[in-house]
TORMI-33410 format. One record per residue (C-alpha): residue number from 0; residue in one letter; x, y, z. Coordinates in Angstrom, 3 decimals, decimal comma, padded with zeros to 6 digits, always signed. Layout:
BEGIN
<rec><seq>NUM</seq><type>a</type><X>X</X><Y>Y</Y><Z>Z</Z></rec>
...
% end
This chain:
BEGIN
<rec><seq>0</seq><type>m</type><X>+000,280</X><Y>-000,026</Y><Z>-000,215</Z></rec>
<rec><seq>1</seq><type>t</type><X>+001,323</X><Y>+003,650</Y><Z>-000,532</Z></rec>
<rec><seq>2</seq><type>q</type><X>+000,199</X><Y>+007,049</Y><Z>+000,593</Z></rec>
<rec><seq>3</seq><type>a</type><X>-000,837</X><Y>+007,845</Y><Z>-002,775</Z></rec>
<rec><seq>4</seq><type>t</type><X>-003,866</X><Y>+006,236</Y><Z>-003,094</Z></rec>
<rec><seq>5</seq><type>d</type><X>-005,600</X><Y>+006,869</Y><Z>+000,499</Z></rec>
<rec><seq>6</seq><type>l</type><X>-007,114</X><Y>+010,106</Y><Z>-001,846</Z></rec>
<rec><seq>7</seq><type>d</type><X>-009,151</X><Y>+007,189</Y><Z>-003,180</Z></rec>
<rec><seq>8</seq><type>v</type><X>-009,323</X><Y>+004,525</Y><Z>-000,777</Z></rec>
<rec><seq>9</seq><type>r</type><X>-009,947</X><Y>+005,657</Y><Z>+002,206</Z></rec>
<rec><seq>10</seq><type>p</type><X>-013,672</X><Y>+008,462</Y><Z>+001,315</Z></rec>
<rec><seq>11</seq><type>l</type><X>-014,579</X><Y>+004,575</Y><Z>-000,217</Z></rec>
<rec><seq>12</seq><type>m</type><X>-014,502</X><Y>+002,525</Y><Z>+002,606</Z></rec>
<rec><seq>13</seq><type>e</type><X>-016,283</X><Y>+005,770</Y><Z>+004,716</Z></rec>
<rec><seq>14</seq><type>v</type><X>-019,048</X><Y>+005,481</Y><Z>+001,977</Z></rec>
<rec><seq>15</seq><type>r</type><X>-019,235</X><Y>+001,683</Y><Z>+002,681</Z></rec>
<rec><seq>16</seq><type>i</type><X>-019,751</X><Y>+001,848</Y><Z>+006,259</Z></rec>
<rec><seq>17</seq><type>y</type><X>-022,448</X><Y>+004,680</Y><Z>+006,235</Z></rec>
<rec><seq>18</seq><type>y</type><X>-024,283</X><Y>+003,038</Y><Z>+003,681</Z></rec>
<rec><seq>19</seq><type>y</type><X>-024,583</X><Y>-000,555</Y><Z>+005,509</Z></rec>
<rec><seq>20</seq><type>d</type><X>-024,995</X><Y>+001,453</Y><Z>+009,042</Z></rec>
<rec><seq>21</seq><type>l</type><X>-028,075</X><Y>+003,172</Y><Z>+007,791</Z></rec>
<rec><seq>22</seq><type>l</type><X>-029,272</X><Y>-000,282</Y><Z>+006,138</Z></rec>
<rec><seq>23</seq><type>r</type><X>-028,754</X><Y>-002,392</Y><Z>+009,111</Z></rec>
<rec><seq>24</seq><type>r</type><X>-030,892</X><Y>-000,184</Y><Z>+011,434</Z></rec>
<rec><seq>25</seq><type>l</type><X>-033,405</X><Y>+000,435</Y><Z>+008,594</Z></rec>
<rec><seq>26</seq><type>f</type><X>-033,946</X><Y>-003,346</Y><Z>+008,146</Z></rec>
<rec><seq>27</seq><type>r</type><X>-033,232</X><Y>-004,811</Y><Z>+012,524</Z></rec>
<rec><seq>28</seq><type>q</type><X>-036,057</X><Y>-003,558</Y><Z>+013,831</Z></rec>
<rec><seq>29</seq><type>e</type><X>-038,974</X><Y>-001,483</Y><Z>+014,045</Z></rec>
<rec><seq>30</seq><type>p</type><X>-038,129</X><Y>+002,147</Y><Z>+012,827</Z></rec>
<rec><seq>31</seq><type>d</type><X>-037,960</X><Y>+004,850</Y><Z>+015,838</Z></rec>
<rec><seq>32</seq><type>q</type><X>-038,359</X><Y>+009,132</Y><Z>+015,888</Z></rec>
<rec><seq>33</seq><type>m</type><X>-034,125</X><Y>+008,822</Y><Z>+016,080</Z></rec>
<rec><seq>34</seq><type>l</type><X>-033,658</X><Y>+006,737</Y><Z>+012,843</Z></rec>
<rec><seq>35</seq><type>l</type><X>-037,092</X><Y>+009,239</Y><Z>+010,855</Z></rec>
<rec><seq>36</seq><type>d</type><X>-035,577</X><Y>+011,868</Y><Z>+011,757</Z></rec>
<rec><seq>37</seq><type>e</type><X>-032,290</X><Y>+010,994</Y><Z>+010,412</Z></rec>
<rec><seq>38</seq><type>i</type><X>-033,614</X><Y>+009,541</Y><Z>+007,412</Z></rec>
<rec><seq>39</seq><type>n</type><X>-035,570</X><Y>+013,089</Y><Z>+007,019</Z></rec>
<rec><seq>40</seq><type>e</type><X>-031,933</X><Y>+014,895</Y><Z>+007,571</Z></rec>
<rec><seq>41</seq><type>i</type><X>-029,792</X><Y>+012,091</Y><Z>+005,120</Z></rec>
<rec><seq>42</seq><type>t</type><X>-031,985</X><Y>+012,895</Y><Z>+002,265</Z></rec>
<rec><seq>43</seq><type>a</type><X>-032,387</X><Y>+016,279</Y><Z>+002,138</Z></rec>
<rec><seq>44</seq><type>g</type><X>-029,062</X><Y>+015,985</Y><Z>+000,363</Z></rec>
<rec><seq>45</seq><type>e</type><X>-027,384</X><Y>+014,784</Y><Z>-001,971</Z></rec>
<rec><seq>46</seq><type>m</type><X>-026,660</X><Y>+010,699</Y><Z>-000,693</Z></rec>
<rec><seq>47</seq><type>p</type><X>-023,029</X><Y>+009,579</Y><Z>-001,874</Z></rec>
<rec><seq>48</seq><type>f</type><X>-023,088</X><Y>+007,545</Y><Z>-005,329</Z></rec>
<rec><seq>49</seq><type>e</type><X>-026,474</X><Y>+008,453</Y><Z>-005,685</Z></rec>
<rec><seq>50</seq><type>e</type><X>-026,039</X><Y>+009,732</Y><Z>-009,079</Z></rec>
<rec><seq>51</seq><type>d</type><X>-024,175</X><Y>+006,885</Y><Z>-010,499</Z></rec>
<rec><seq>52</seq><type>e</type><X>-026,616</X><Y>+004,324</Y><Z>-009,238</Z></rec>
<rec><seq>53</seq><type>s</type><X>-031,014</X><Y>+005,176</Y><Z>-010,219</Z></rec>
<rec><seq>54</seq><type>l</type><X>-031,563</X><Y>+002,741</Y><Z>-007,565</Z></rec>
<rec><seq>55</seq><type>l</type><X>-030,849</X><Y>+004,991</Y><Z>-004,670</Z></rec>
<rec><seq>56</seq><type>a</type><X>-032,096</X><Y>+007,795</Y><Z>-005,617</Z></rec>
<rec><seq>57</seq><type>e</type><X>-034,873</X><Y>+006,175</Y><Z>-006,269</Z></rec>
<rec><seq>58</seq><type>g</type><X>-035,192</X><Y>+005,075</Y><Z>-002,809</Z></rec>
<rec><seq>59</seq><type>k</type><X>-034,004</X><Y>+008,231</Y><Z>-001,726</Z></rec>
<rec><seq>60</seq><type>k</type><X>-037,502</X><Y>+009,659</Y><Z>-003,322</Z></rec>
<rec><seq>61</seq><type>l</type><X>-039,974</X><Y>+007,092</Y><Z>-002,212</Z></rec>
<rec><seq>62</seq><type>m</type><X>-038,850</X><Y>+007,308</Y><Z>+001,477</Z></rec>
<rec><seq>63</seq><type>q</type><X>-038,745</X><Y>+011,348</Y><Z>+001,509</Z></rec>
<rec><seq>64</seq><type>n</type><X>-041,609</X><Y>+010,934</Y><Z>+000,072</Z></rec>
<rec><seq>65</seq><type>t</type><X>-043,556</X><Y>+009,649</Y><Z>+002,896</Z></rec>
<rec><seq>66</seq><type>l</type><X>-042,083</X><Y>+010,934</Y><Z>+005,166</Z></rec>
<rec><seq>67</seq><type>s</type><X>-042,750</X><Y>+014,833</Y><Z>+003,418</Z></rec>
<rec><seq>68</seq><type>q</type><X>-046,502</X><Y>+013,134</Y><Z>+003,860</Z></rec>
<rec><seq>69</seq><type>e</type><X>-046,463</X><Y>+013,240</Y><Z>+007,519</Z></rec>
<rec><seq>70</seq><type>a</type><X>-046,473</X><Y>+009,072</Y><Z>+007,612</Z></rec>
<rec><seq>71</seq><type>t</type><X>-047,326</X><Y>+008,517</Y><Z>+010,989</Z></rec>
<rec><seq>72</seq><type>l</type><X>-044,423</X><Y>+006,002</Y><Z>+013,328</Z></rec>
<rec><seq>73</seq><type>d</type><X>-047,010</X><Y>+003,959</Y><Z>+014,249</Z></rec>
<rec><seq>74</seq><type>t</type><X>-048,205</X><Y>+003,234</Y><Z>+010,429</Z></rec>
<rec><seq>75</seq><type>l</type><X>-044,388</X><Y>+002,329</Y><Z>+009,969</Z></rec>
<rec><seq>76</seq><type>h</type><X>-043,847</X><Y>+000,893</Y><Z>+012,650</Z></rec>
<rec><seq>77</seq><type>w</type><X>-046,784</X><Y>-001,428</Y><Z>+011,474</Z></rec>
<rec><seq>78</seq><type>d</type><X>-045,341</X><Y>-002,493</Y><Z>+007,986</Z></rec>
<rec><seq>79</seq><type>y</type><X>-042,068</X><Y>-003,817</Y><Z>+009,326</Z></rec>
<rec><seq>80</seq><type>t</type><X>-044,145</X><Y>-005,520</Y><Z>+011,669</Z></rec>
<rec><seq>81</seq><type>r</type><X>-046,616</X><Y>-007,302</Y><Z>+009,569</Z></rec>
<rec><seq>82</seq><type>m</type><X>-044,305</X><Y>-008,092</Y><Z>+006,299</Z></rec>
<rec><seq>83</seq><type>f</type><X>-041,381</X><Y>-009,155</Y><Z>+008,813</Z></rec>
<rec><seq>84</seq><type>i</type><X>-042,658</X><Y>-010,258</Y><Z>+012,370</Z></rec>
<rec><seq>85</seq><type>g</type><X>-046,022</X><Y>-011,297</Y><Z>+012,774</Z></rec>
<rec><seq>86</seq><type>p</type><X>-047,920</X><Y>-012,436</Y><Z>+013,943</Z></rec>
<rec><seq>87</seq><type>y</type><X>-050,205</X><Y>-013,104</Y><Z>+010,731</Z></rec>
<rec><seq>88</seq><type>r</type><X>-047,917</X><Y>-015,073</Y><Z>+007,842</Z></rec>
<rec><seq>89</seq><type>l</type><X>-045,503</X><Y>-012,993</Y><Z>+006,857</Z></rec>
<rec><seq>90</seq><type>p</type><X>-045,741</X><Y>-011,171</Y><Z>+003,038</Z></rec>
<rec><seq>91</seq><type>a</type><X>-041,823</X><Y>-010,955</Y><Z>+003,138</Z></rec>
<rec><seq>92</seq><type>p</type><X>-039,483</X><Y>-012,951</Y><Z>+005,186</Z></rec>
<rec><seq>93</seq><type>i</type><X>-036,454</X><Y>-011,482</Y><Z>+006,544</Z></rec>
<rec><seq>94</seq><type>w</type><X>-034,371</X><Y>-014,156</Y><Z>+006,529</Z></rec>
<rec><seq>95</seq><type>e</type><X>-032,476</X><Y>-016,010</Y><Z>+003,761</Z></rec>
<rec><seq>96</seq><type>s</type><X>-032,951</X><Y>-019,415</Y><Z>+004,607</Z></rec>
<rec><seq>97</seq><type>a</type><X>-036,525</X><Y>-018,453</Y><Z>+003,874</Z></rec>
<rec><seq>98</seq><type>y</type><X>-035,486</X><Y>-018,391</Y><Z>+000,608</Z></rec>
<rec><seq>99</seq><type>t</type><X>-032,543</X><Y>-020,981</Y><Z>+000,063</Z></rec>
<rec><seq>100</seq><type>n</type><X>-034,461</X><Y>-023,620</Y><Z>+002,279</Z></rec>
<rec><seq>101</seq><type>k</type><X>-036,247</X><Y>-026,308</Y><Z>-000,146</Z></rec>
<rec><seq>102</seq><type>d</type><X>-038,865</X><Y>-026,161</Y><Z>+003,202</Z></rec>
<rec><seq>103</seq><type>g</type><X>-038,306</X><Y>-021,979</Y><Z>+003,979</Z></rec>
<rec><seq>104</seq><type>l</type><X>-037,451</X><Y>-023,184</Y><Z>+007,246</Z></rec>
<rec><seq>105</seq><type>l</type><X>-035,358</X><Y>-021,667</Y><Z>+009,944</Z></rec>
<rec><seq>106</seq><type>f</type><X>-032,360</X><Y>-022,722</Y><Z>+012,024</Z></rec>
<rec><seq>107</seq><type>q</type><X>-031,498</X><Y>-025,718</Y><Z>+009,512</Z></rec>
<rec><seq>108</seq><type>n</type><X>-028,158</X><Y>-025,828</Y><Z>+007,155</Z></rec>
<rec><seq>109</seq><type>e</type><X>-028,907</X><Y>-022,326</Y><Z>+005,562</Z></rec>
<rec><seq>110</seq><type>t</type><X>-028,414</X><Y>-020,249</Y><Z>+009,540</Z></rec>
<rec><seq>111</seq><type>r</type><X>-025,013</X><Y>-022,355</Y><Z>+010,620</Z></rec>
<rec><seq>112</seq><type>e</type><X>-023,331</X><Y>-021,637</Y><Z>+007,197</Z></rec>
<rec><seq>113</seq><type>i</type><X>-023,998</X><Y>-017,510</Y><Z>+008,092</Z></rec>
<rec><seq>114</seq><type>r</type><X>-022,506</X><Y>-018,194</Y><Z>+012,068</Z></rec>
<rec><seq>115</seq><type>l</type><X>-019,778</X><Y>-020,145</Y><Z>+010,739</Z></rec>
<rec><seq>116</seq><type>h</type><X>-018,869</X><Y>-016,520</Y><Z>+008,660</Z></rec>
<rec><seq>117</seq><type>y</type><X>-019,967</X><Y>-014,659</Y><Z>+011,817</Z></rec>
<rec><seq>118</seq><type>l</type><X>-018,000</X><Y>-017,119</Y><Z>+014,813</Z></rec>
<rec><seq>119</seq><type>k</type><X>-014,428</X><Y>-016,415</Y><Z>+012,110</Z></rec>
<rec><seq>120</seq><type>y</type><X>-014,088</X><Y>-012,358</Y><Z>+013,167</Z></rec>
<rec><seq>121</seq><type>s</type><X>-016,458</X><Y>-013,301</Y><Z>+016,856</Z></rec>
<rec><seq>122</seq><type>f</type><X>-019,519</X><Y>-011,923</Y><Z>+015,313</Z></rec>
<rec><seq>123</seq><type>l</type><X>-022,008</X><Y>-013,349</Y><Z>+018,330</Z></rec>
<rec><seq>124</seq><type>p</type><X>-025,675</X><Y>-011,660</Y><Z>+018,088</Z></rec>
<rec><seq>125</seq><type>a</type><X>-027,201</X><Y>-010,347</Y><Z>+021,419</Z></rec>
<rec><seq>126</seq><type>q</type><X>-030,172</X><Y>-013,125</Y><Z>+020,735</Z></rec>
<rec><seq>127</seq><type>y</type><X>-027,305</X><Y>-015,698</Y><Z>+020,232</Z></rec>
<rec><seq>128</seq><type>h</type><X>-028,773</X><Y>-019,282</Y><Z>+019,524</Z></rec>
<rec><seq>129</seq><type>k</type><X>-032,665</X><Y>-017,718</Y><Z>+020,064</Z></rec>
<rec><seq>130</seq><type>e</type><X>-032,778</X><Y>-015,956</Y><Z>+016,859</Z></rec>
<rec><seq>131</seq><type>a</type><X>-031,797</X><Y>-017,343</Y><Z>+013,897</Z></rec>
<rec><seq>132</seq><type>d</type><X>-028,742</X><Y>-015,821</Y><Z>+012,359</Z></rec>
<rec><seq>133</seq><type>d</type><X>-029,617</X><Y>-015,178</Y><Z>+008,768</Z></rec>
<rec><seq>134</seq><type>h</type><X>-031,859</X><Y>-011,975</Y><Z>+009,246</Z></rec>
<rec><seq>135</seq><type>l</type><X>-031,343</X><Y>-009,919</Y><Z>+006,978</Z></rec>
<rec><seq>136</seq><type>g</type><X>-030,656</X><Y>-006,861</Y><Z>+009,539</Z></rec>
<rec><seq>137</seq><type>l</type><X>-027,922</X><Y>-009,297</Y><Z>+010,926</Z></rec>
<rec><seq>138</seq><type>e</type><X>-026,448</X><Y>-009,939</Y><Z>+008,130</Z></rec>
<rec><seq>139</seq><type>l</type><X>-026,049</X><Y>-006,117</Y><Z>+007,377</Z></rec>
<rec><seq>140</seq><type>d</type><X>-024,537</X><Y>-005,519</Y><Z>+010,364</Z></rec>
<rec><seq>141</seq><type>f</type><X>-021,987</X><Y>-008,278</Y><Z>+009,563</Z></rec>
<rec><seq>142</seq><type>m</type><X>-021,173</X><Y>-006,056</Y><Z>+006,597</Z></rec>
<rec><seq>143</seq><type>y</type><X>-021,205</X><Y>-003,045</Y><Z>+008,562</Z></rec>
<rec><seq>144</seq><type>q</type><X>-018,772</X><Y>-004,568</Y><Z>+011,319</Z></rec>
<rec><seq>145</seq><type>l</type><X>-016,158</X><Y>-005,805</Y><Z>+008,920</Z></rec>
<rec><seq>146</seq><type>s</type><X>-016,791</X><Y>-002,432</Y><Z>+006,519</Z></rec>
<rec><seq>147</seq><type>c</type><X>-015,127</X><Y>-000,965</Y><Z>+009,841</Z></rec>
<rec><seq>148</seq><type>m</type><X>-012,007</X><Y>-003,766</Y><Z>+010,922</Z></rec>
<rec><seq>149</seq><type>t</type><X>-011,129</X><Y>-002,901</Y><Z>+007,070</Z></rec>
<rec><seq>150</seq><type>r</type><X>-010,962</X><Y>+000,724</Y><Z>+007,937</Z></rec>
<rec><seq>151</seq><type>d</type><X>-008,782</X><Y>+000,056</Y><Z>+010,122</Z></rec>
<rec><seq>152</seq><type>a</type><X>-007,039</X><Y>-002,653</Y><Z>+009,124</Z></rec>
<rec><seq>153</seq><type>y</type><X>-006,273</X><Y>-000,531</Y><Z>+006,569</Z></rec>
<rec><seq>154</seq><type>e</type><X>-004,745</X><Y>+002,958</Y><Z>+008,701</Z></rec>
<rec><seq>155</seq><type>k</type><X>-002,428</X><Y>-000,028</Y><Z>+010,316</Z></rec>
<rec><seq>156</seq><type>e</type><X>-001,673</X><Y>-000,897</Y><Z>+006,487</Z></rec>
<rec><seq>157</seq><type>d</type><X>-001,813</X><Y>-004,741</Y><Z>+007,898</Z></rec>
<rec><seq>158</seq><type>l</type><X>-002,230</X><Y>-005,741</Y><Z>+003,921</Z></rec>
<rec><seq>159</seq><type>l</type><X>-002,927</X><Y>-009,372</Y><Z>+004,541</Z></rec>
<rec><seq>160</seq><type>r</type><X>-005,499</X><Y>-008,880</Y><Z>+007,261</Z></rec>
<rec><seq>161</seq><type>l</type><X>-006,679</X><Y>-005,668</Y><Z>+004,944</Z></rec>
<rec><seq>162</seq><type>m</type><X>-006,537</X><Y>-008,672</Y><Z>+002,057</Z></rec>
<rec><seq>163</seq><type>e</type><X>-008,541</X><Y>-011,366</Y><Z>+003,457</Z></rec>
<rec><seq>164</seq><type>l</type><X>-011,438</X><Y>-008,813</Y><Z>+005,390</Z></rec>
<rec><seq>165</seq><type>l</type><X>-011,825</X><Y>-007,532</Y><Z>+001,685</Z></rec>
<rec><seq>166</seq><type>a</type><X>-012,008</X><Y>-011,533</Y><Z>+000,016</Z></rec>
<rec><seq>167</seq><type>d</type><X>-014,742</X><Y>-012,205</Y><Z>+003,264</Z></rec>
<rec><seq>168</seq><type>q</type><X>-016,933</X><Y>-009,362</Y><Z>+002,613</Z></rec>
<rec><seq>169</seq><type>q</type><X>-017,023</X><Y>-010,607</Y><Z>-001,400</Z></rec>
<rec><seq>170</seq><type>s</type><X>-017,356</X><Y>-014,010</Y><Z>-000,529</Z></rec>
<rec><seq>171</seq><type>f</type><X>-020,188</X><Y>-013,000</Y><Z>+001,976</Z></rec>
<rec><seq>172</seq><type>l</type><X>-021,877</X><Y>-010,380</Y><Z>-000,184</Z></rec>
<rec><seq>173</seq><type>d</type><X>-021,524</X><Y>-012,738</Y><Z>-003,694</Z></rec>
<rec><seq>174</seq><type>s</type><X>-022,657</X><Y>-015,981</Y><Z>-002,178</Z></rec>
<rec><seq>175</seq><type>h</type><X>-025,270</X><Y>-014,796</Y><Z>+001,135</Z></rec>
<rec><seq>176</seq><type>l</type><X>-026,561</X><Y>-011,356</Y><Z>+000,121</Z></rec>
<rec><seq>177</seq><type>r</type><X>-027,154</X><Y>-010,582</Y><Z>-003,124</Z></rec>
<rec><seq>178</seq><type>n</type><X>-028,316</X><Y>-014,181</Y><Z>-003,671</Z></rec>
<rec><seq>179</seq><type>w</type><X>-031,750</X><Y>-014,103</Y><Z>-002,073</Z></rec>
<rec><seq>180</seq><type>l</type><X>-032,043</X><Y>-010,461</Y><Z>-001,955</Z></rec>
<rec><seq>181</seq><type>p</type><X>-034,045</X><Y>-009,649</Y><Z>-005,337</Z></rec>
<rec><seq>182</seq><type>a</type><X>-036,563</X><Y>-012,271</Y><Z>-004,291</Z></rec>
<rec><seq>183</seq><type>f</type><X>-036,665</X><Y>-010,489</Y><Z>-000,741</Z></rec>
<rec><seq>184</seq><type>i</type><X>-037,270</X><Y>-007,103</Y><Z>-002,249</Z></rec>
<rec><seq>185</seq><type>h</type><X>-039,474</X><Y>-007,769</Y><Z>-004,582</Z></rec>
<rec><seq>186</seq><type>n</type><X>-042,002</X><Y>-009,387</Y><Z>-002,023</Z></rec>
<rec><seq>187</seq><type>v</type><X>-041,211</X><Y>-006,038</Y><Z>-000,395</Z></rec>
<rec><seq>188</seq><type>s</type><X>-041,670</X><Y>-003,392</Y><Z>-002,725</Z></rec>
<rec><seq>189</seq><type>v</type><X>-045,565</X><Y>-005,880</Y><Z>-003,686</Z></rec>
<rec><seq>190</seq><type>s</type><X>-046,565</X><Y>-006,095</Y><Z>-000,157</Z></rec>
<rec><seq>191</seq><type>a</type><X>-045,372</X><Y>-003,343</Y><Z>+001,150</Z></rec>
<rec><seq>192</seq><type>d</type><X>-048,033</X><Y>-000,541</Y><Z>+002,249</Z></rec>
<rec><seq>193</seq><type>t</type><X>-046,154</X><Y>+002,184</Y><Z>+002,760</Z></rec>
<rec><seq>194</seq><type>d</type><X>-043,542</X><Y>+003,748</Y><Z>+000,349</Z></rec>
<rec><seq>195</seq><type>f</type><X>-041,010</X><Y>+003,913</Y><Z>+003,248</Z></rec>
<rec><seq>196</seq><type>y</type><X>-040,018</X><Y>+000,303</Y><Z>+002,345</Z></rec>
<rec><seq>197</seq><type>r</type><X>-040,763</X><Y>+000,286</Y><Z>-000,571</Z></rec>
<rec><seq>198</seq><type>g</type><X>-037,719</X><Y>+003,035</Y><Z>-001,153</Z></rec>
<rec><seq>199</seq><type>a</type><X>-035,395</X><Y>+001,180</Y><Z>+001,802</Z></rec>
<rec><seq>200</seq><type>v</type><X>-035,420</X><Y>-002,058</Y><Z>-000,628</Z></rec>
<rec><seq>201</seq><type>k</type><X>-034,588</X><Y>+000,158</Y><Z>-003,883</Z></rec>
<rec><seq>202</seq><type>m</type><X>-031,634</X><Y>+001,407</Y><Z>-000,948</Z></rec>
<rec><seq>203</seq><type>l</type><X>-030,554</X><Y>-001,814</Y><Z>+000,133</Z></rec>
<rec><seq>204</seq><type>d</type><X>-030,264</X><Y>-003,432</Y><Z>-003,403</Z></rec>
<rec><seq>205</seq><type>g</type><X>-028,259</X><Y>+000,252</Y><Z>-005,157</Z></rec>
<rec><seq>206</seq><type>v</type><X>-026,164</X><Y>+000,108</Y><Z>-001,867</Z></rec>
<rec><seq>207</seq><type>t</type><X>-025,207</X><Y>-004,189</Y><Z>-002,256</Z></rec>
<rec><seq>208</seq><type>a</type><X>-024,973</X><Y>-003,657</Y><Z>-006,391</Z></rec>
<rec><seq>209</seq><type>l</type><X>-022,680</X><Y>-000,911</Y><Z>-006,299</Z></rec>
<rec><seq>210</seq><type>d</type><X>-020,422</X><Y>-002,335</Y><Z>-002,583</Z></rec>
<rec><seq>211</seq><type>q</type><X>-019,770</X><Y>-005,828</Y><Z>-005,280</Z></rec>
<rec><seq>212</seq><type>d</type><X>-017,486</X><Y>-003,047</Y><Z>-007,936</Z></rec>
<rec><seq>213</seq><type>a</type><X>-016,125</X><Y>-001,520</Y><Z>-004,845</Z></rec>
<rec><seq>214</seq><type>l</type><X>-014,714</X><Y>-005,049</Y><Z>-003,108</Z></rec>
<rec><seq>215</seq><type>h</type><X>-013,447</X><Y>-005,058</Y><Z>-006,862</Z></rec>
<rec><seq>216</seq><type>e</type><X>-012,094</X><Y>-001,185</Y><Z>-006,919</Z></rec>
<rec><seq>217</seq><type>l</type><X>-010,461</X><Y>-002,166</Y><Z>-002,936</Z></rec>
<rec><seq>218</seq><type>k</type><X>-008,547</X><Y>-004,757</Y><Z>-003,623</Z></rec>
<rec><seq>219</seq><type>a</type><X>-007,052</X><Y>-003,719</Y><Z>-006,673</Z></rec>
<rec><seq>220</seq><type>e</type><X>-006,283</X><Y>-000,613</Y><Z>-005,335</Z></rec>
<rec><seq>221</seq><type>c</type><X>-004,775</X><Y>-001,584</Y><Z>-001,965</Z></rec>
<rec><seq>222</seq><type>l</type><X>-002,059</X><Y>-004,343</Y><Z>-004,254</Z></rec>
<rec><seq>223</seq><type>k</type><X>-000,550</X><Y>-001,279</Y><Z>-005,812</Z></rec>
% end
């Protein structure tokens, strides 16, 4: 690594942290007022790479429109609960194994495979053994944590650690997140009561698609 790459690499690392932090909070649990206030502030300005990825711009507009129409917190809270928690049949299950297990069952081999990725980096969810590890919010949180570790490894000029982190994120994104998200995004798009979550999944789609290219770019730049 050389200092000359810092102008290109460090901002990209910070953007990855920014987006995964936002996405993990959007999908990990029901929204609260603090999150909605932050979304209002974020969407009021230009978001990173929205000019390069139309899904980001479209998602931002849908979320912004929903909040500008004074959608209540209770309305958004119920939309999240109805789609992802219950008590009725879920129109958009939020676990990977619901899409990759042939019977749509949780806590199966697909869930255990995710857990192995987590354990390598000592990432243990708060409800470990009680909640399925392949919840979208946890997978996004894992990518957020690894994004932070990537920046730290870069700052310490630990090239071996850095390249391992980038490779593991690339593998996780390709084999897991981007593997099942299309079906999840479709389900949310057709079943959401509000444009807030239609916008959120567009943003999710755009960020993870961009990140596939970003990880390739980071690996190339960090080896210079």
